[in-house]
N, C-alpha and C positions, 0 to 999 in steps of 0.2 A: 504494500500500500504506500502511496506517495501523496504528498500534498502539492497541489498545483493551484495557485491563485486562491488558496484558502479552502479548496474543495477536495475531498478525498477522491483519488482516481484509482481505478483498478483495471486490469486487463488491457483493453484497447487504448486506454488513456496513458499507457506506458510508452507509446511510440515516440513521443517528443522527448521525454527524459532519456530514453535509450539512444535516440539520434544525437542528443547533446553529449552523452557519455561516450559515444563512439568517436568523438572528435579528440578525445584525450588519449595519450599514449601511456600505457600502464607497464613500465619496465619492471622486470624481476630484479630484485636485489637479494643478496645473501642475508640470512636472518641476523647475523652478527656483524656484517659489513666490514670485514677485514680489508677488502680492497679500498674502501672509502678511507679507512685509517691510513693506509699506505699513501693514498693520494694527498691527504691532509699533511702527512709528514713531508712528502716531497715538495708541496707548495710552501710549507714553512721554511724548508732549506732554501728553496729558490728565493723566497722573500728576503731572508737574512743575507744570502750570499750575493745576490745581484740586484734586487729591487728595493733595497733599503734606502735608496736615495731618489731624488726627483730626476726623472728622465724627460727630456724636452718633447720628444715625438713618439708616436706609436711605432715608427720604424726603428727607433733606438731600443724600445722595449723588446721588439721582435728580435733584434740583433743580440741583445743581452740574453734573452731566453734561449735562443739557438746556441749561443756559445756555452751557456751553462749546461744545456742538455747534452751537447757534444762531449763536454768534459766529464759529466756524470757517467755517460755511456762508456767513455774511454777508461774510466777508473773502475768500471763494473760496480758502481756504488750500490750498496744494499741497505736495507733497513734492519737495524738490530732491535728485535723485539725485547721488551723487558722480561716477559715471561717465557720460560720454556714450556713445552707441553706438560711436563710433570708439575711445574709450578702452577700452571693454569688449572690443572685437575684438582689441586689442593685448594686454591683460592676460589675457583668458580665451579665447585663440585656439581651443582645442579645443571650447569650448562655442558659439562664434559663428563658424561657418565662413563664408567669403566668398561662396560660391555658394549 
């Protein structure tokens, strides 16, 4: 059941809400979002290493990001997680069951 203009609609009245909902993209994301944490870590490093100062043009920003990205790739930079799997199993028992 949905409310549309203050009136309850059922069945055929769902066509418009479904049409509106179909315009949205519903991406799948992992439950605990570790990829998002990795992206946030990398953006933090980028911000501290290259973007911590004022840059005059968007072209300069693009050059700085490209140079930073090339250097990170050359160094095979990785993220060091604070938790090992064993530590996570202790700290986050309910999220990491043993079996």
